[in-house]
C-alpha angles and dihedrals in degrees: 000000000000096000096163090045088221095129110126094007118138113228126181114209121198119195117037111156102158140329094290091058119117086230094057093053090048092051093049090050091049094047092049084052089058097255125137113240126207116196126214115187130186104247145001086254088057091048087054095047090049091042094111092040094051097033111153094010129112106262125180132183128234132156103202093208084076114065092193087064093050090053091048098050092044088054092046097047095041091053095048100037109011139169092061118205098197148011128207115197107193100158126130133158133166119194101219094167107164093026134275113324136179110283094250093057091057109134121237094233094049095047095047093046090052091048088050097053101032101038114009088053091070092054092048092045090052093045095054096040091048094104095043099052123097115247092256100037125145129225118196125182128189117243133161130270093254135008094188099067108093096222101177095202090060090063116197096335095101097064089047090054089051089057088049091054094045088054089064094073092047093047093048090051095045093051090043090079094070106012150011096250111151130213125200141151134220113219108201123192117233110326131196097239133144092242094051092049088067093061112102109248094007096121092056089047090049094053089046089052089055089059093048098048109092094231089048089232125105124242112272121224091236089061090059090044093056091056091051091055093050089050088052093051130082088246088079096049094129093056120090137145092020140123115218111208118219107186103123093243096307096136091059099053109053094121095051108167093228090056093049093048089048089053092050089055 
């Protein structure tokens, strides 16, 4: 039974870097549901490094720092595969040049480059794909479980993700003038990905999260991917401009009695 009604749908997935990527888990889930996935990777080098992983699949190259590349890849994919039924924006980059610093010491150039890649890229992708999307297409981006918690080892990425999430409402409103395209985000808790492993202090935070989560087990990347697939499917047609948090209940359990008792000892 095709419960998600994704069979035959054409979905463009930005952001596969390796087999640990959220984007890769999403793509696998979509393919298992019968969808056709079109991949967009950052560079020719990334296409080469993912060659075995993406063998036999349509793969395009686009560095979202260059708007002309977004325009070109949208046109090329649209001409070959349109209309497109869904877009996955799994792109994030933080310029931590010079190491992690207190938030108030964030450099202008660093911050704006991070906004451009991690947030503005969603707007640009949607704009250039506009004419290649089906009327009821679904767009899903990857955020984080909370943009309000001042986690120091995440640097200035949380405010950028907050801007990303705010953009969803404005995109939904803009596109509503000529379509029913939906825009949503999935906000996972701490995941075990290659990108996260490079964040100073992330491993310690990940291990702490496992203690705070009621089930005492961290969120798996596949659990986030499952929600992305749902939001891409017609089954979620009534959901737009929302961030669905996938944190296995971590946010309800910061005052877990076991942790409080451990702290007293």
